[in-house]
N, C-alpha and C positions, 0 to 999 in steps of 0.2 A: 552506462546507466545515468539517468538524469538525477541531479541533486534534488532533494526534497524542497518544496516551496515553504517558505516561512509564512507565518500568519500575516505579517506586514506585507509580504509580497502578494499573498492571496487577496488582501484588501485592495492593494494597488491594482492588481490584475482585474478584479471585478469592476473597479471604477473605470479603468481604461476601456474594458469591453462595453460597459454601459455607454460611454461617450462615443463609441464607434458604431453602435447599432444604428441602423438606418432610421430616418424620420418615420418611415412607414411601419417600422417594427417597434412600436412603443412597448410592447410586452417584453421584448428582449432587454430594453433599457431598464424598465421597471424591475424586472427580475434580478438584474445584476446590481441595481441600486439596493434592493432588499438584501441580496447576498452580502454586499459590502457592509450594510448595517448590522446584520447578524454576526459577521466576522469581527466588527469593531466591538460589539457587545461581548462576544467570547473573549476578546483580548482584555476588556475591562474585568471580566470575571476572573480570568487567569491572573491579572495583576493583583486582585484582592485575595483570591483563594489559592492561587498557585495552579499548576497544571496537574489536576488530580489523576489524570489518566496516564501521564508520562508519554513515553515514545511508544506508539501503538504499531510501529512498523513490523514488529514480530507477529502480530495477529491480523494485520490488514492484508488483503489479497494483493499479490504482486502484479497480477495481470487479469484482464477480463476475458 
């Protein structure tokens, strides 16, 4: 089973994918830049207010 991705890893991953999108696929790059921004915003909220939801692995689906 794969380890859970941390918020910092998710931000880094979104930024990496954004930089790897082809020149022709600007939407891919823009979407991943936006995702990284949202994740950084979430990180700031958690720094201020804490993780109000805690670990949701017990309610999140394990597979699709």
